[in-house]
C-alpha positions in Angstrom: 3.4 3.1 -17.7 0.7 1.0 -16.0 0.5 0.0 -12.4 -1.3 -3.2 -11.8 -2.7 -3.7 -8.3 -5.7 -3.2 -6.0 -6.7 -0.3 -3.8 -6.2 -2.2 -0.6 -2.7 -3.5 -1.1 -0.1 -1.6 1.0 2.6 -2.7 -1.5 0.7 -1.1 -4.3 0.3 2.0 -2.1 4.1 2.1 -1.7 4.6 2.3 -5.5 1.6 4.7 -6.0 3.2 7.1 -3.5 6.5 7.0 -5.3 5.0 7.5 -8.7 2.8 10.4 -7.5 5.6 12.1 -5.6 8.0 11.8 -8.6 5.3 13.1 -10.9 5.5 10.1 -13.1 2.3 9.6 -15.1 0.8 6.2 -15.0 -2.4 4.3 -15.6 -3.8 2.4 -12.6 -5.3 -1.0 -13.4 -7.4 -2.3 -10.5 -6.8 -6.1 -10.3 -7.2 -8.2 -7.2 -5.0 -11.3 -7.1 -7.6 -13.0 -4.8 -10.4 -13.4 -7.4 -10.6 -16.4 -9.8 -11.0 -14.0 -12.7 -7.9 -12.1 -11.8 -5.5 -11.3 -14.6 -2.6 -10.5 -12.3 -0.9 -13.8 -13.2 -0.8 -12.4 -16.8 1.6 -9.7 -15.6 3.7 -11.6 -13.1 4.4 -15.3 -12.7 3.9 -15.0 -8.9 0.3 -13.7 -9.3 1.0 -11.0 -6.8 0.6 -7.2 -6.9 2.0 -4.7 -7.7 3.3 -5.1 -11.2 4.6 -2.2 -13.2 4.4 -2.3 -17.0 6.9 0.1 -18.4 6.2 -1.0 -22.0 5.3 -4.1 -24.0 8.7 -5.6 -23.4 9.4 -4.5 -19.8 7.4 -5.5 -16.7 8.6 -5.3 -13.1 7.1 -6.9 -10.0 7.5 -7.0 -6.3 7.3 -3.5 -4.6 10.9 -3.4 -3.5 12.2 -4.2 -7.0 9.8 -1.7 -8.6 10.9 0.9 -6.1 14.6 0.2 -7.0 13.7 0.6 -10.7 11.9 3.9 -10.0 14.9 5.2 -8.1 17.1 4.3 -11.2 15.1 6.8 -13.2 16.7 9.6 -11.1 13.5 11.6 -10.8 13.1 13.8 -7.7 12.4 13.3 -5.0 14.9 10.5 -4.2 13.5 8.0 -1.8 16.9 6.6 -0.9 19.9 8.5 0.3 23.1 8.6 -1.8 25.4 6.8 0.7 25.2 3.0 0.3 25.2 2.4 4.1 22.4 4.9 4.6 20.5 3.2 1.8 20.7 -0.1 3.7 19.4 1.5 6.8 16.4 2.8 4.9 15.9 -0.6 3.1 15.9 -2.3 6.5 13.1 0.0 7.7 11.3 -0.7 4.4 11.6 -4.4 5.1 10.3 -3.9 8.6 7.3 -2.0 7.2 6.7 -4.6 4.6 6.8 -7.3 7.2 4.2 -5.6 9.3 1.9 -5.4 6.3 2.6 -9.1 5.5 1.6 -10.0 9.0 -1.6 -8.0 8.7 -2.4 -9.7 5.4 -1.9 -13.1 7.0 -4.4 -12.2 9.7 -6.9 -11.0 7.1 -6.5 -14.3 5.1 -6.9 -16.3 8.3 -10.1 -14.5 9.2 -11.5 -15.3 5.8 -11.4 -19.0 6.7 -14.3 -20.8 8.2 -14.1 -20.1 11.9 -13.5 -23.8 12.7 -10.4 -23.7 10.5 -8.9 -20.4 11.9 -5.7 -20.7 13.9 -5.9 -18.4 16.9 -2.2 -19.1 17.7 -1.2 -18.1 14.2 -3.1 -14.8 14.5 -1.6 -14.1 17.9 1.9 -14.8 16.4 1.2 -12.3 13.6 -0.2 -9.7 16.0 3.0 -10.0 18.1 5.1 -9.4 15.0 3.0 -6.3 14.2 3.4 -5.0 17.7 7.1 -5.5 17.8 7.5 -4.0 14.3 5.4 -0.9 15.1 7.5 -0.4 18.3 10.6 -0.5 16.2 9.2 1.9 13.6 8.1 4.2 16.4 11.6 4.2 17.8 13.0 5.0 14.4 10.5 7.8 13.9 11.5 9.3 17.2 15.1 9.5 15.9 13.8 11.4 12.9 16.7 10.2 10.7 14.9 8.0 8.1 11.3 8.3 9.3 9.5 11.4 10.2 12.3 13.6 8.9 12.2 16.5 6.5 12.3 14.3 3.3 10.2 11.3 2.4 12.1 8.0 2.3 11.2 4.6 0.9 10.7 3.4 4.4 7.8 5.8 4.8 5.8 5.0 1.7 3.7 2.3 3.3 2.7 4.6 6.2 2.9 8.0 4.4 2.7 11.2 6.3 -0.2 13.6 5.7 1.9 15.9 3.6 2.3 13.1 1.1 -1.4 12.2 1.0 -2.0 13.2 -2.6 -4.6 10.9 -4.2 -4.4 12.1 -7.8 -1.3 12.5 -10.0 0.1 16.0 -10.2 -1.1 18.1 -13.1 1.5 18.1 -15.9 
């Protein structure tokens, strides 16, 4: 199994955490979608990371889809609860965390523009989304049901807790 991505992508991080916690062996291929020489588009038509190559006939892309695929492997720990309604609640928090990261990436991309071309109003709009999103995540964490609880959930993989801070795959 190969994970295509770059070290700074929060979406690649989500999948890395899942693979590491599940003890799934994988090879990491560091590819940035932002460079002209990038081969990311060879793995996914969208040219975005992450992409997960299972074998020569099977490639998955988009972190939420890859996460769903990994959950279908039924390897512990489960990142989603069994109850479908509870799964939706965790997926909603995952979407919130993804949206916060998307807004952060938009700010970074805006700051990479020539200063005369940057849109302060767009950056402020994205910062406001981040603030509201973090407030909502903080409220969910205070509840302790799907964030900050005894078990890691898919909603926590972008902002993993220290106890899940492994940086290398577990020894087999």
